[in-house]
C-alpha positions in Angstrom: 0.2 0.4 -0.1 2.7 2.4 0.8 6.8 3.3 1.4 6.0 4.6 4.3 7.5 2.5 7.6 5.4 3.4 10.6 2.0 5.7 10.3 0.1 7.0 13.7 -3.6 7.2 13.5 -4.6 10.3 15.8 -7.6 12.2 17.0 -9.7 12.2 20.2 -11.1 9.5 22.1 -13.8 7.5 20.0 -12.9 8.5 16.9 -12.1 4.8 15.9 -8.2 4.8 15.7 -8.0 1.1 17.7 -10.3 0.2 14.7 -9.7 1.7 12.2 -5.6 1.5 12.9 -5.7 -2.4 13.3 -7.4 -3.0 10.0 -4.2 -0.7 8.4 -1.9 -2.5 9.7 -2.7 -5.6 8.8 -4.0 -4.2 5.1 -0.3 -3.4 5.6 0.9 -6.6 6.6 2.6 -4.5 9.5 2.5 -4.7 13.6 0.1 -2.6 15.4 0.6 -0.7 18.9 -2.8 0.9 20.8 -0.5 3.7 22.6 -3.2 3.4 25.3 -1.7 -0.2 26.1 1.5 1.8 26.8 0.1 4.6 29.8 1.5 3.7 33.0 -1.1 3.0 35.7 -1.0 6.7 37.3 -2.5 7.9 34.0 -5.1 5.7 33.9 -6.0 6.0 36.9 -6.0 9.9 36.6 -8.3 9.5 33.4 -10.7 7.2 35.5 -11.5 9.6 37.6 -12.0 11.6 34.9 -9.3 13.9 35.3 -7.2 15.1 31.6 -4.0 14.7 31.5 -1.4 17.2 31.6 1.8 17.7 29.5 3.9 16.5 32.5 1.7 12.7 32.3 2.1 12.7 28.9 5.9 13.2 27.9 6.8 10.0 29.4 4.2 8.2 27.5 5.0 10.0 24.6 8.4 8.6 24.6 7.6 4.7 25.6 4.8 5.4 22.2 7.6 6.6 20.1 10.5 3.8 21.3 7.6 0.9 20.4 7.4 2.6 16.8 10.8 2.9 16.5 11.7 -0.5 16.6 9.7 -1.9 13.7 7.4 -0.4 11.2 3.9 -0.3 12.8 0.3 1.6 12.9 0.2 3.1 16.2 -3.1 4.2 17.0 -1.9 7.5 19.6 -4.5 10.2 20.2 -1.0 12.6 19.2 -3.8 15.9 20.5 -1.3 18.7 20.0 1.5 19.9 17.3 3.9 19.6 20.2 2.7 15.6 20.7 3.5 14.9 16.9 6.9 17.3 16.9 7.9 15.0 20.1 7.1 11.4 18.6 8.6 12.8 14.9 12.2 12.9 16.9 12.1 9.3 18.3 10.5 8.3 14.9 11.2 10.5 12.0 10.1 9.2 8.9 6.5 8.6 10.7 3.1 10.0 9.0 0.0 11.0 10.8 -3.7 10.1 9.8 -6.4 12.5 11.4 -9.4 10.3 11.8 -12.2 13.4 12.5 -15.5 13.0 13.3 -17.7 16.0 14.4 -18.6 16.4 18.4 -22.3 15.3 18.3 -21.3 12.0 16.4 -17.9 11.6 18.7 -20.2 12.4 21.8 -22.5 9.3 20.5 -20.1 7.0 20.0 -18.2 7.3 23.3 -21.4 6.9 25.3 -22.4 4.2 23.7 -19.2 2.1 24.9 -17.4 0.8 27.8 -13.7 2.0 27.5 -11.2 0.6 30.9 -10.3 4.2 31.9 -11.8 6.7 29.5 -14.8 8.2 30.5 -17.3 9.8 28.1 -16.5 13.2 30.2 -13.1 13.7 29.2 -15.0 14.2 25.2 -14.5 18.2 25.9 -11.2 18.4 27.2 -9.8 16.0 24.5 -11.7 18.1 21.7 -10.2 21.7 23.8 -7.1 19.5 23.6 -6.4 18.4 20.0 -4.9 20.7 17.3 -5.5 19.7 14.1 -3.3 18.6 11.9 -1.9 21.1 9.6 -0.4 21.4 6.3 3.4 21.8 7.2 3.2 17.9 8.9 3.8 14.9 7.3 0.3 13.4 7.2 -3.8 14.0 6.1 -7.0 14.4 7.7 -10.0 11.8 7.0 -13.4 11.8 7.7 -13.5 8.5 10.4 -17.3 8.6 9.3 -17.0 6.3 6.4 -17.3 2.2 6.6 -14.0 0.9 7.6 -12.9 -0.5 4.2 -13.6 3.0 2.4 -11.3 4.3 5.0 -8.7 1.9 4.2 -9.1 2.7 0.3 -8.9 6.3 1.3 -5.9 6.2 3.5 -4.3 3.9 0.6 -5.0 6.7 -1.8 -3.3 9.4 0.8 0.1 7.6 1.7 1.8 6.1 -1.4 2.3 10.2 -2.4 3.2 10.8 1.0 6.7 12.9 1.3 8.3 14.8 4.4 8.2 18.6 4.0 12.2 18.7 3.7 12.2 15.8 1.2 10.4 17.9 -1.5 
């Protein structure tokens, strides 16, 4: 599908990062990493209590995510909500590309309220939306409307991953 070795599937809670990321990894024949699995217990407890994470909470987690992604080609489901988080991940995995999954607030609220998550309550959705800095044109990657079916998302990703080049490659 692509020459890109590492893809971060980013977005807020409930957007479909894990479902799409796992399907994309299967399509690419590469490893899938769910960054949620790399959160330390303290972060999980904080979120379960409805307390948003701070940048200080996220930095060691981002280090763990970047390290895991740097070991082998992979697709990583990771919120990567702020540009500085994505820039930090790129210091660890410089050739990575981001796919920003986007869904409107109403759809997200419906999705999040309909699912059970170990530590991510629906009450944190607004905090995540407030934290989100959408992927910008000068960042490696692209945004996809995640209201499409997974198969359609995969086709869209395939079409858009193929020509991906980092701004420095141009």
